[in-house]
C-alpha positions in Angstrom: 4.8 9.0 -9.8 1.7 8.1 -7.9 2.2 4.5 -9.0 5.6 4.3 -7.5 4.8 6.0 -4.3 1.7 3.9 -3.5 3.5 0.7 -4.4 6.2 1.7 -2.0 3.8 2.2 0.8 2.2 -1.2 0.0 -1.0 0.6 -0.8 -2.1 -0.5 -4.2 -2.8 2.7 -6.1 -4.2 2.3 -9.6 -3.4 5.1 -12.0 -6.7 5.1 -13.8 -10.3 4.9 -12.7 -11.6 1.5 -11.8 -15.2 0.6 -11.7 -17.4 -2.4 -11.2 -21.1 -2.5 -12.0 -23.6 -3.9 -9.5 -27.1 -3.9 -10.8 -30.3 -4.8 -8.9 -33.9 -3.8 -8.3 -33.9 -2.2 -11.8 -31.3 0.4 -10.9 -27.7 0.5 -11.9 -25.3 1.1 -9.0 -21.6 1.6 -9.8 -18.7 0.9 -7.4 -16.2 3.5 -8.6 -13.0 5.2 -7.4 -10.3 7.1 -9.2 -7.7 5.2 -7.3 -7.6 2.1 -5.1 -5.4 1.4 -2.1 -4.9 -1.9 -0.4 -4.8 -4.3 -3.3 -8.5 -4.8 -4.2 -9.4 -7.2 -6.9 -12.8 -6.6 -8.5 -12.5 -9.9 -10.2 -14.4 -11.8 -7.5 -17.0 -14.6 -7.9 -20.5 -13.5 -8.8 -21.9 -15.1 -5.7 -19.7 -13.0 -3.4 -21.5 -10.4 -1.4 -20.2 -6.8 -0.9 -20.0 -4.7 2.2 -19.1 -1.1 1.6 -18.1 1.6 4.1 -18.9 5.1 2.8 -16.9 7.7 4.9 -15.4 11.1 5.1 -12.1 11.8 6.8 -12.8 15.4 7.7 -16.2 15.8 9.6 -17.5 19.1 10.9 -15.6 20.2 14.0 -18.6 20.1 16.3 -19.2 16.5 15.3 -15.6 15.3 15.0 -15.3 13.3 18.3 -18.6 11.4 17.8 -17.9 10.9 14.1 -14.4 9.5 14.6 -15.7 7.2 17.3 -18.4 5.9 15.0 -15.9 5.5 12.2 -13.5 3.5 14.3 -16.3 1.2 15.4 -17.4 0.6 11.8 -13.8 -0.2 10.8 -13.4 -2.6 13.8 -16.5 -4.4 12.7 -15.4 -4.6 9.1 -11.9 -5.8 10.0 -13.5 -8.6 11.9 -15.7 -9.4 8.9 -12.6 -9.5 6.7 -11.1 -12.1 9.1 -14.2 -14.2 9.4 -15.9 -14.1 6.1 -13.8 -15.0 3.1 -16.9 -15.1 0.9 -17.5 -11.4 1.4 -15.6 -8.5 -0.2 -15.2 -5.4 2.0 -14.4 -2.0 0.5 -14.2 1.6 1.9 -15.1 4.5 -0.4 -14.6 8.2 0.1 -15.2 11.2 -2.2 -12.0 12.8 -0.8 -8.5 12.8 -2.4 -5.8 10.4 -1.3 -3.8 12.9 0.7 -6.7 12.8 3.3 -6.2 9.0 3.9 -3.0 8.9 5.9 -4.5 10.0 9.2 -7.5 7.8 8.7 -5.4 4.8 8.0 -3.1 5.4 11.0 -6.1 6.1 13.4 -8.4 3.3 12.2 -6.1 0.7 10.7 -8.6 -0.7 8.1 -7.8 -4.2 6.7 -9.7 -3.7 3.5 -9.3 -1.9 0.3 -10.0 1.8 0.1 -11.1 3.9 -2.9 -10.7 7.7 -3.2 -12.5 10.3 -5.2 -15.4 8.0 -5.4 -18.8 9.0 -6.8 -20.6 5.9 -5.6 -22.3 7.3 -2.5 -24.9 9.1 -4.7 -25.4 6.0 -6.8 -26.2 4.0 -3.6 -28.4 6.8 -2.1 -26.0 7.4 0.8 -26.6 10.8 2.4 -25.1 10.4 5.9 -21.6 9.4 6.8 -20.2 7.1 7.9 -22.6 4.5 6.4 -22.4 0.8 5.6 -24.1 -0.7 2.6 -24.5 -4.4 2.1 -25.0 -5.6 -1.5 -26.2 -9.1 -1.9 -27.8 -10.7 -5.0 -28.0 -7.2 -6.6 -30.0 -5.7 -3.6 -28.4 -3.1 -1.4 -29.4 -2.2 2.2 -28.0 0.4 4.6 -27.5 -0.1 8.3 -24.8 -0.7 10.9 -23.5 -3.2 13.4 -22.1 -6.7 13.1 -25.4 -8.3 13.9 -27.2 -6.4 11.2 -24.5 -7.1 8.7 -24.6 -10.9 9.5 -28.4 -10.9 9.1 -28.1 -9.2 5.6 -25.4 -11.6 4.5 -26.9 -14.8 5.7 -24.8 -17.9 6.3 -21.3 -18.2 4.7 -21.0 -19.9 1.4 -19.7 -23.4 1.4 -16.2 -23.2 2.8 -13.4 -23.2 0.3 -10.0 -24.3 1.7 -8.6 -21.2 3.3 -5.2 -22.3 4.6 -2.5 -22.6 1.9 -1.6 -26.0 3.3 -5.1 -27.3 2.7 -5.1 -26.2 -1.0 -3.8 -28.1 -3.9 -0.9 -26.7 -6.0 -3.4 -25.9 -8.8 -5.6 -24.0 -6.4 -2.7 -22.0 -5.1 -1.6 -21.2 -8.7 -5.2 -20.1 -9.4 -5.2 -17.7 -6.4 -2.0 -16.1 -7.8 -3.6 -15.8 -11.3 -6.7 -14.1 -9.9 -4.6 -11.6 -8.0 -2.2 -10.8 -10.9 -2.4 -7.3 -12.4 -2.8 -5.3 -9.2 0.0 -3.0 -8.0 0.5 -4.7 -4.7 0.4 -8.4 -4.0 -2.5 -9.2 -1.6 -1.9 -11.2 1.5 -3.7 -14.3 0.1 -1.4 -14.3 -3.0 1.7 -13.9 -0.8 0.7 -16.8 1.3 0.0 -18.9 -1.8 3.4 -18.0 -3.3 5.2 -18.9 -0.1 3.3 -22.3 0.1 4.2 -23.0 -3.5 7.9 -22.3 -2.8 7.8 -24.9 0.0 5.9 -27.5 -1.9 7.3 -27.3 -5.5 10.8 -28.3 -6.6 13.1 -25.4 -7.4 13.0 -25.8 -11.2 9.2 -25.7 -11.4 8.9 -22.9 -8.9 11.5 -20.8 -10.8 9.5 -21.3 -14.0 6.4 -20.2 -12.1 8.2 -17.1 -10.9 9.3 -16.3 -14.4 5.7 -16.4 -15.6 4.6 -14.2 -12.7 7.3 -11.6 -13.5 6.1 -11.4 -17.1 2.5 -10.9 -16.0 3.3 -8.3 -13.3 6.3 -6.6 -15.0 5.2 -3.1 -14.2 4.6 -3.7 -10.5 7.6 -3.2 -8.2 5.7 -4.7 -5.3 4.9 -7.9 -7.2 8.4 -8.2 -8.6 10.0 -7.8 -5.2 7.8 -10.4 -3.6 8.2 -12.9 -6.4 12.0 -12.5 -6.6 12.3 -12.8 -2.8 10.5 -16.1 -2.7 12.6 -17.3 -5.6 15.7 -16.2 -3.7 14.6 -18.2 -0.7 14.0 -21.3 -2.8 17.3 -21.1 -4.7 19.6 -23.9 -3.3 22.6 -22.1 -4.7 22.1 -19.1 -2.5 23.6 -19.9 1.0 23.1 -16.6 2.7 19.5 -15.5 2.5 18.4 -11.8 2.7 15.7 -10.8 5.2 12.6 -9.1 3.8 12.2 -6.7 6.7 14.8 -4.2 7.7 15.6 -2.3 10.9 13.3 0.6 10.0 10.3 -1.8 9.6 10.8 -3.0 13.1 11.1 0.7 14.3 7.8 1.5 12.5 6.1 -1.4 14.1 7.4 -0.3 17.6 6.1 3.3 16.9 2.7 2.1 15.9 2.4 0.0 19.1 3.6 2.8 21.4 2.9 6.0 19.4 1.6 7.8 22.5 4.8 7.2 24.4 6.6 10.5 25.2 9.8 8.9 23.9 8.7 9.9 20.4 8.0 13.5 21.3 11.4 14.8 20.2 10.9 13.4 16.7 7.6 15.2 16.4 9.2 18.4 17.7 12.1 18.1 15.3 9.8 17.8 12.3 7.6 20.7 13.4 10.8 22.8 13.5 12.1 21.4 10.3 9.0 22.1 8.3 8.8 25.7 9.7 12.2 26.7 8.4 11.0 27.7 5.0 13.4 27.3 2.1 16.0 24.7 3.0 19.6 24.4 1.6 21.2 21.2 0.3 23.9 21.4 3.0 21.3 21.8 5.7 19.3 18.8 4.6 22.4 16.6 4.3 23.7 17.7 7.7 20.3 16.8 9.3 20.3 13.4 7.6 23.9 12.6 8.6 23.2 13.5 12.2 20.6 10.7 12.3 22.6 7.9 10.7 22.4 5.6 13.8 20.4 2.4 14.2 18.3 3.7 17.1 14.6 3.5 16.3 14.3 7.3 16.6 17.1 7.8 14.1 15.6 5.3 11.7 12.2 6.9 11.8 13.7 10.4 11.4 15.5 9.3 8.2 12.4 7.7 6.6 10.1 10.5 7.6 12.7 13.0 6.4 12.3 11.5 2.9 8.5 11.8 3.1 8.8 15.4 4.4 11.2 16.5 1.6 8.8 15.0 -1.0 5.9 16.9 0.5 7.8 20.2 0.7 8.5 19.9 -3.1 11.6 22.1 -3.1 13.2 21.0 -6.3 16.6 22.6 -5.6 17.1 19.9 -2.9 17.4 17.2 -5.6 21.2 17.0 -5.1 20.7 16.2 -1.4 18.4 13.3 -2.3 21.0 12.0 -4.8 23.6 11.9 -2.0 21.6 10.1 0.7 20.9 6.7 -0.9 24.6 6.1 -1.4 25.2 6.2 2.3 21.9 4.8 3.6 22.3 1.3 5.1 18.6 0.5 5.3 17.1 -0.8 2.1 13.5 0.4 2.9 14.8 3.9 3.7 16.7 3.9 0.4 13.5 3.1 -1.4 11.7 6.0 0.3 14.6 8.4 -0.5 14.5 7.3 -4.1 10.7 8.0 -4.2 11.3 11.5 -2.9 14.0 12.0 -5.5 11.6 11.0 -8.3 9.0 13.4 -7.0 11.4 16.4 -6.8 13.6 16.0 -9.9 12.3 17.5 -13.2 10.7 15.0 -15.5 13.4 12.9 -17.3 16.2 14.9 -15.6 19.4 13.4 -17.2 21.6 13.9 -14.2 19.2 12.2 -11.8 18.7 9.4 -14.4 22.5 8.8 -14.6 22.6 8.7 -10.8 19.8 6.2 -10.6 21.3 4.0 -13.3 24.6 4.0 -11.4 22.7 3.2 -8.2 20.9 0.3 -9.9 24.3 -1.3 -10.9 25.2 -1.6 -7.2 21.9 -2.2 -5.5 21.8 -5.8 -4.3 18.7 -5.7 -2.1 15.9 -7.8 -3.6 13.1 -5.6 -2.1 14.7 -2.4 -3.2 15.9 -3.2 -6.7 12.4 -3.5 -8.4 11.5 -0.1 -7.1 14.8 1.3 -8.4 14.1 -0.3 -11.8 10.7 1.4 -11.9 12.3 4.7 -11.1 14.8 4.4 -13.9 12.1 3.4 -16.3 10.0 6.4 -15.4 12.9 8.8 -15.8 13.7 7.3 -19.2 10.1 7.8 -20.2 10.2 11.4 -18.9 7.3 11.0 -16.5 8.8 10.6 -13.0 6.8 13.5 -11.6 3.7 13.2 -13.8 3.6 9.4 -14.4 
């Protein structure tokens, strides 16, 4: 279930521990996290340096303001580093579980991969948080600030072509091959795939897409992106689907204006909704239908309602979540409702499986269908809640 949820959120969660070994100065240091978010690839060139942010999301109350300010500053510096230094891999590591990440991501907006339940701080001798470690040529150093980081890293490696238009077709294919195997498709791979679509003839590109589907068959995010680029390339398809939906525009607007009082009624609604205790199917469906408009507030209410129902984990509400996707016009919200359904229904529940199979027969959205296929597969395997 974690696999499906994190893929939906475009945060690349890996269901088993991932570790890379970094050895220097006679000591073994291990980069480890039980789960990764943000599409990291630990298959990077040996000459690539690492910059790691070690952090907590819940500092002591008397230090909270100063801690959060320092953490935001660190993230701003590292985001800049991500933009400017393609020869450097930036990671964030915390010993805390994934449910603590949401507020941190919303507040700090990191543009680099994050690992949770990490044990690496001790391995690197980190005792205060947040801290930054630079690892170059097997030697690690702790410090802070862009100037210090730049001094540790030294000059950039010889520039490789960064723009897809500057790369050969073989280089673009190589970028896709290196990124394959993660749950979410990294930005660089998406740009490479789009460039290949534009530069290759349709027959060759379709063959490449077939190969990518085989390599990434278990990743709904990869399948959606590959199928969408193939859809755009297909000369037989006159009317092209849009990748983004109205709710993605509403989410973007909310992120840009989240302090605007216009959003207060939504926050008040969910505070009231979550305080109601045990909900009824009729009550939930009524609330959902009351917000079926295309106003940003209605769109956000529906997608956050799906998340809220998943978090409340009231299994008797499964029939409500089977009802909503059939009347939901927004594909991204349908995905989120389906995720909540998978989380609430008992493992392998035959009634829910039948509903999802029927839904799969009529789902025509390229972004939503791979997620639905994954849900059906998990129900058939009997691990929709535990998988």
